[in-house]
KOLROZA-166049 format. One line per field, with one value per residue (C-alpha): residue number from 1; x, y, z. Coordinates in Angstrom, 1 decimal. Layout:
N
nr	[NUM | ...]
px	[X | ...]
py	[Y | ...]
pz	[Z | ...]
This chain:
322
nr	[1 | 2 | 3 | 4 | 5 | 6 | 7 | 8 | 9 | 10 | 11 | 12 | 13 | 14 | 15 | 16 | 17 | 18 | 19 | 20 | 21 | 22 | 23 | 24 | 25 | 26 | 27 | 28 | 29 | 30 | 31 | 32 | 33 | 34 | 35 | 36 | 37 | 38 | 39 | 40 | 41 | 42 | 43 | 44 | 45 | 46 | 47 | 48 | 49 | 50 | 51 | 52 | 53 | 54 | 55 | 56 | 57 | 58 | 59 | 60 | 61 | 62 | 63 | 64 | 65 | 66 | 67 | 68 | 69 | 70 | 71 | 72 | 73 | 74 | 75 | 76 | 77 | 78 | 79 | 80 | 81 | 82 | 83 | 84 | 85 | 86 | 87 | 88 | 89 | 90 | 91 | 92 | 93 | 94 | 95 | 96 | 97 | 98 | 99 | 100 | 101 | 102 | 103 | 104 | 105 | 106 | 107 | 108 | 109 | 110 | 111 | 112 | 113 | 114 | 115 | 116 | 117 | 118 | 119 | 120 | 121 | 122 | 123 | 124 | 125 | 126 | 127 | 128 | 129 | 130 | 131 | 132 | 133 | 134 | 135 | 136 | 137 | 138 | 139 | 140 | 141 | 142 | 143 | 144 | 145 | 146 | 147 | 148 | 149 | 150 | 151 | 152 | 153 | 154 | 155 | 156 | 157 | 158 | 159 | 160 | 161 | 162 | 163 | 164 | 165 | 166 | 167 | 168 | 169 | 170 | 171 | 172 | 173 | 174 | 175 | 176 | 177 | 178 | 179 | 180 | 181 | 182 | 183 | 184 | 185 | 186 | 187 | 188 | 189 | 190 | 191 | 192 | 193 | 194 | 195 | 196 | 197 | 198 | 199 | 200 | 201 | 202 | 203 | 204 | 205 | 206 | 207 | 208 | 209 | 210 | 211 | 212 | 213 | 214 | 215 | 216 | 217 | 218 | 219 | 220 | 221 | 222 | 223 | 224 | 225 | 226 | 227 | 228 | 229 | 230 | 231 | 232 | 233 | 234 | 235 | 236 | 237 | 238 | 239 | 240 | 241 | 242 | 243 | 244 | 245 | 246 | 247 | 248 | 249 | 250 | 251 | 252 | 253 | 254 | 255 | 256 | 257 | 258 | 259 | 260 | 261 | 262 | 263 | 264 | 265 | 266 | 267 | 268 | 269 | 270 | 271 | 272 | 273 | 274 | 275 | 276 | 277 | 278 | 279 | 280 | 281 | 282 | 283 | 284 | 285 | 286 | 287 | 288 | 289 | 290 | 291 | 292 | 293 | 294 | 295 | 296 | 297 | 298 | 299 | 300 | 301 | 302 | 303 | 304 | 305 | 306 | 307 | 308 | 309 | 310 | 311 | 312 | 313 | 314 | 315 | 316 | 317 | 318 | 319 | 320 | 321 | 322]
px	[-62.9 | -60.8 | -57.2 | -55.7 | -53.0 | -50.7 | -47.1 | -45.5 | -43.2 | -40.7 | -40.9 | -40.5 | -39.7 | -40.2 | -37.5 | -37.8 | -41.8 | -41.2 | -38.5 | -40.2 | -43.4 | -41.6 | -40.3 | -41.8 | -45.6 | -47.6 | -49.4 | -51.9 | -51.8 | -53.9 | -54.7 | -54.7 | -55.9 | -53.9 | -55.7 | -53.9 | -56.0 | -54.8 | -54.6 | -56.2 | -52.0 | -51.7 | -49.4 | -50.9 | -51.5 | -51.8 | -54.6 | -54.5 | -57.8 | -59.1 | -62.5 | -65.4 | -69.4 | -70.0 | -72.0 | -69.6 | -67.7 | -64.7 | -61.5 | -59.0 | -56.0 | -52.7 | -49.2 | -46.2 | -42.9 | -41.4 | -44.4 | -46.8 | -49.2 | -46.6 | -46.3 | -46.7 | -49.0 | -51.0 | -51.3 | -52.0 | -55.0 | -55.8 | -56.6 | -58.8 | -61.0 | -60.9 | -62.2 | -65.0 | -66.4 | -65.4 | -63.6 | -60.2 | -58.1 | -54.6 | -53.0 | -49.4 | -48.6 | -46.9 | -43.6 | -44.4 | -45.7 | -42.3 | -42.8 | -41.7 | -44.2 | -44.4 | -44.4 | -41.4 | -43.3 | -43.1 | -45.4 | -45.3 | -46.9 | -49.1 | -50.2 | -53.6 | -55.2 | -54.2 | -56.3 | -59.4 | -58.8 | -58.9 | -62.2 | -64.0 | -62.9 | -64.0 | -67.4 | -68.1 | -66.3 | -66.6 | -69.8 | -68.9 | -71.5 | -69.6 | -65.8 | -63.5 | -60.3 | -57.2 | -53.9 | -50.1 | -47.5 | -47.0 | -50.2 | -52.2 | -50.9 | -52.1 | -55.7 | -56.0 | -55.0 | -57.6 | -60.0 | -59.2 | -59.3 | -62.5 | -64.1 | -67.9 | -67.6 | -66.3 | -68.3 | -71.3 | -69.8 | -67.1 | -68.1 | -65.2 | -61.5 | -58.7 | -55.1 | -51.9 | -48.6 | -49.0 | -45.9 | -48.6 | -45.8 | -43.6 | -40.9 | -40.6 | -40.6 | -37.9 | -35.8 | -36.2 | -35.3 | -32.2 | -30.4 | -28.2 | -29.5 | -33.0 | -30.7 | -28.6 | -31.3 | -34.4 | -33.5 | -30.5 | -32.4 | -35.3 | -33.0 | -31.6 | -34.4 | -35.3 | -32.2 | -32.5 | -35.8 | -34.4 | -31.7 | -34.2 | -36.2 | -33.1 | -32.6 | -36.3 | -36.3 | -32.7 | -31.9 | -34.4 | -32.0 | -28.2 | -26.9 | -24.1 | -26.3 | -28.8 | -25.9 | -24.4 | -27.6 | -27.7 | -30.9 | -34.7 | -33.8 | -31.2 | -33.2 | -36.2 | -34.1 | -32.3 | -35.1 | -38.6 | -39.5 | -37.7 | -39.2 | -42.7 | -42.6 | -42.1 | -40.3 | -38.2 | -38.2 | -39.8 | -42.7 | -43.1 | -43.2 | -45.8 | -48.2 | -48.1 | -48.4 | -51.5 | -51.7 | -52.9 | -56.1 | -57.5 | -59.5 | -61.5 | -62.3 | -66.0 | -65.7 | -65.6 | -61.6 | -59.8 | -56.4 | -54.1 | -50.5 | -48.0 | -46.1 | -43.0 | -43.4 | -39.6 | -40.7 | -43.2 | -43.3 | -46.5 | -45.0 | -45.5 | -49.2 | -51.7 | -54.2 | -56.0 | -56.9 | -58.6 | -60.0 | -62.0 | -63.1 | -66.4 | -64.9 | -61.8 | -61.0 | -57.7 | -56.4 | -53.0 | -51.3 | -48.3 | -46.1 | -46.3 | -43.5 | -44.0 | -46.6 | -45.9 | -48.3 | -46.9 | -48.7 | -49.4 | -47.9 | -45.3 | -43.7 | -46.1 | -49.1 | -49.5 | -52.5 | -54.2 | -55.2 | -54.0 | -56.1 | -59.3 | -59.2 | -59.6 | -62.3 | -64.5 | -64.4 | -65.7 | -68.4 | -69.4 | -68.8 | -66.2]
py	[89.2 | 87.0 | 88.4 | 86.6 | 85.0 | 83.0 | 82.0 | 78.9 | 78.6 | 76.9 | 79.2 | 82.7 | 86.0 | 87.3 | 86.0 | 82.4 | 82.6 | 84.2 | 81.6 | 78.3 | 79.1 | 79.3 | 76.2 | 73.9 | 75.0 | 72.1 | 71.2 | 68.9 | 66.5 | 68.0 | 67.3 | 70.5 | 70.7 | 73.2 | 75.2 | 77.7 | 81.0 | 83.1 | 86.4 | 89.5 | 90.5 | 86.9 | 85.9 | 83.0 | 82.6 | 79.1 | 78.5 | 75.6 | 74.3 | 72.4 | 71.8 | 70.8 | 71.1 | 73.0 | 75.6 | 75.9 | 79.2 | 79.5 | 81.1 | 82.5 | 83.0 | 85.3 | 84.2 | 86.8 | 87.7 | 84.5 | 82.2 | 80.0 | 77.8 | 75.3 | 78.1 | 76.7 | 79.0 | 78.8 | 75.1 | 75.2 | 77.7 | 75.3 | 72.5 | 74.3 | 75.4 | 71.8 | 71.1 | 73.4 | 71.8 | 75.1 | 75.4 | 77.1 | 78.3 | 79.3 | 81.7 | 81.7 | 85.0 | 85.8 | 83.4 | 82.0 | 78.5 | 76.9 | 78.5 | 81.7 | 83.8 | 84.9 | 88.9 | 91.2 | 92.3 | 90.6 | 89.9 | 92.8 | 94.6 | 96.8 | 94.4 | 94.6 | 94.2 | 90.5 | 90.0 | 92.0 | 89.5 | 86.3 | 87.6 | 88.5 | 85.1 | 82.8 | 84.8 | 84.9 | 81.3 | 79.5 | 80.2 | 81.2 | 82.7 | 83.3 | 84.6 | 85.2 | 86.6 | 86.0 | 87.7 | 87.0 | 89.9 | 91.1 | 89.4 | 91.2 | 94.5 | 93.6 | 92.7 | 95.9 | 97.6 | 96.0 | 96.6 | 100.3 | 100.8 | 99.2 | 101.2 | 100.4 | 98.4 | 95.2 | 92.5 | 91.6 | 87.7 | 89.2 | 88.7 | 89.4 | 89.6 | 88.7 | 90.0 | 89.0 | 90.7 | 93.3 | 95.8 | 98.9 | 101.4 | 99.6 | 102.1 | 102.2 | 98.5 | 98.6 | 100.8 | 98.3 | 95.0 | 96.9 | 97.0 | 94.7 | 91.4 | 92.0 | 92.1 | 89.4 | 86.8 | 87.8 | 90.0 | 88.2 | 84.7 | 86.1 | 88.2 | 85.0 | 83.9 | 87.3 | 87.6 | 84.0 | 85.4 | 88.4 | 86.7 | 84.5 | 87.6 | 88.8 | 85.9 | 86.3 | 90.0 | 90.9 | 94.3 | 94.4 | 94.5 | 95.6 | 91.7 | 93.3 | 95.4 | 92.6 | 90.3 | 93.3 | 94.2 | 93.3 | 95.3 | 95.1 | 99.1 | 98.1 | 95.3 | 97.4 | 100.1 | 97.8 | 95.4 | 95.8 | 99.3 | 99.4 | 95.9 | 96.9 | 100.4 | 102.3 | 105.5 | 104.5 | 102.3 | 105.2 | 105.4 | 101.8 | 101.9 | 104.9 | 103.5 | 100.3 | 100.8 | 99.5 | 102.5 | 104.7 | 102.9 | 101.7 | 104.9 | 103.8 | 99.7 | 99.0 | 95.6 | 93.9 | 93.3 | 91.5 | 92.7 | 90.2 | 91.9 | 91.2 | 94.2 | 92.7 | 91.7 | 92.1 | 93.4 | 96.3 | 96.8 | 97.7 | 101.4 | 101.7 | 100.6 | 102.8 | 102.7 | 105.9 | 104.9 | 101.4 | 103.3 | 105.4 | 102.8 | 100.9 | 98.3 | 97.4 | 95.4 | 95.0 | 92.0 | 93.1 | 91.0 | 91.6 | 88.8 | 86.1 | 87.9 | 87.9 | 84.8 | 83.6 | 83.4 | 79.7 | 78.5 | 75.0 | 72.7 | 71.5 | 71.2 | 68.2 | 69.5 | 73.1 | 75.1 | 77.1 | 80.1 | 82.4 | 79.8 | 79.8 | 83.6 | 84.3 | 81.4 | 82.5 | 86.2 | 85.0 | 82.3 | 85.5 | 83.8 | 86.6]
pz	[-105.9 | -103.0 | -104.0 | -100.9 | -103.1 | -101.0 | -102.4 | -102.0 | -98.9 | -101.2 | -104.0 | -102.4 | -103.9 | -107.5 | -109.2 | -108.0 | -108.5 | -112.2 | -113.2 | -111.7 | -112.9 | -116.7 | -116.2 | -113.6 | -113.7 | -113.4 | -116.9 | -117.9 | -121.1 | -123.8 | -127.2 | -129.2 | -133.1 | -134.8 | -137.7 | -140.0 | -141.0 | -143.7 | -142.9 | -145.3 | -145.8 | -147.0 | -143.8 | -141.5 | -138.2 | -136.3 | -133.5 | -131.4 | -130.5 | -127.5 | -128.3 | -125.9 | -126.7 | -129.6 | -127.8 | -124.6 | -124.3 | -125.7 | -124.1 | -126.6 | -125.0 | -126.3 | -125.1 | -123.8 | -125.5 | -127.6 | -126.4 | -127.8 | -127.3 | -125.6 | -122.9 | -119.6 | -118.3 | -121.5 | -121.1 | -117.1 | -118.1 | -121.0 | -118.2 | -116.0 | -119.2 | -119.9 | -116.7 | -116.6 | -120.0 | -122.0 | -125.3 | -125.9 | -128.6 | -128.0 | -130.6 | -131.8 | -132.7 | -136.2 | -136.2 | -132.8 | -134.0 | -134.9 | -138.5 | -139.5 | -140.8 | -144.4 | -144.2 | -143.7 | -140.3 | -137.2 | -134.1 | -131.1 | -128.3 | -130.6 | -133.3 | -131.9 | -135.6 | -135.7 | -132.6 | -134.1 | -137.3 | -135.0 | -133.1 | -136.5 | -137.8 | -134.8 | -134.7 | -138.8 | -139.4 | -136.3 | -135.5 | -131.7 | -129.9 | -126.5 | -126.3 | -123.1 | -124.0 | -122.1 | -122.4 | -120.9 | -120.6 | -124.3 | -125.2 | -122.3 | -123.6 | -127.0 | -126.0 | -123.6 | -126.5 | -128.9 | -126.1 | -126.0 | -129.8 | -130.3 | -127.3 | -127.9 | -130.9 | -129.4 | -130.9 | -128.8 | -128.8 | -126.3 | -122.9 | -120.7 | -120.4 | -118.4 | -118.7 | -116.3 | -115.6 | -118.3 | -118.7 | -119.5 | -120.4 | -122.7 | -122.2 | -118.7 | -118.6 | -121.1 | -118.7 | -115.9 | -118.0 | -119.3 | -116.6 | -114.4 | -113.0 | -115.2 | -118.3 | -117.2 | -116.6 | -118.3 | -121.2 | -122.7 | -122.9 | -124.9 | -126.9 | -128.3 | -129.8 | -130.9 | -132.6 | -134.5 | -136.0 | -137.0 | -138.9 | -140.4 | -141.4 | -143.1 | -145.1 | -146.3 | -146.8 | -147.5 | -146.3 | -143.8 | -140.7 | -140.3 | -139.1 | -137.2 | -135.2 | -134.6 | -133.3 | -131.0 | -129.4 | -125.8 | -124.5 | -125.5 | -126.3 | -128.9 | -130.5 | -130.7 | -132.5 | -134.9 | -135.5 | -134.1 | -135.2 | -138.9 | -139.7 | -138.8 | -140.5 | -137.3 | -137.1 | -134.0 | -130.8 | -128.8 | -131.1 | -131.0 | -127.3 | -127.5 | -130.0 | -128.4 | -124.8 | -123.1 | -120.7 | -123.5 | -124.1 | -120.6 | -120.4 | -123.5 | -122.9 | -122.3 | -121.9 | -118.2 | -117.7 | -114.8 | -114.5 | -112.4 | -111.4 | -108.7 | -106.3 | -107.1 | -110.7 | -112.2 | -115.3 | -114.6 | -110.4 | -108.4 | -108.1 | -112.0 | -112.3 | -113.6 | -110.6 | -111.2 | -114.6 | -113.7 | -110.4 | -112.5 | -115.0 | -114.7 | -116.4 | -115.3 | -112.5 | -110.4 | -108.3 | -107.4 | -104.9 | -102.8 | -104.4 | -107.3 | -109.8 | -113.7 | -114.7 | -111.8 | -109.0 | -108.0 | -104.7 | -103.3 | -100.1 | -102.5 | -106.1 | -106.8 | -105.7 | -106.9 | -107.0 | -109.6 | -108.2 | -111.0 | -113.7 | -111.2 | -110.6 | -114.4 | -115.1 | -111.7 | -113.5 | -116.6 | -114.9 | -112.9 | -109.6 | -108.5]
């Protein structure tokens, strides 16, 4: 595959790549149809469908931490999916569609049973015969975990997968995100919305979290200790990180999977990438660019003439042209 990503001259460096893409990535106008599906545990997931030809392949997309189907990276990908004449569905993880989920537990990086449920729902209820899976950041971690857990039992309808900017080792990523500039710029912003959801969860299920500790939390380490682990019935934050990290599941993946990552990813820099694991795999194909930031990969002559290197790389891999 051509990995020659060329960052825009007007968007240099990992932080500008990451932040500009988050707020200003060009997105098309889309018409998505929401369908709520009931989960076996009496909760729900909201799926946003981009419909096209009934027999066209379906691209299933998972967002990152505190994302949703409205995330610009998902909207941009959906635009390319539409241009190819394919179908798409953006999965809003629990509590991420604008409405709090019903159960005590929340979405998290290792909740792969929800992806398993969605895939089987699409096959059994929607009669989909060709599925391509995409995961961004936390969603990519969940996707890799599910592929590894499933091994050779992945439904035959799942043809290929692609992940972008995955924090393969959650403990190491958390250590980076909870220091200095990263904590001030990235972590603090995501914790704001995570705390709001945690306090709403406390109203639903009094006593499930310590309100004072939630309000004091300044790092992902603290938040996962005070909220993510206890709300989801996990012993500790470290147990959550170990059990959920995609790095432990790569050896068992048996579906052709494209891994796109930037060396300068501020959430999980290139020096931490599990290169030996994917080199030893017959199913993992890695494209590691020197730049691109986290979910960035912004290119093009001008801000109003952005190119679609990331989206076209994934669709090209799915189409077998790369």
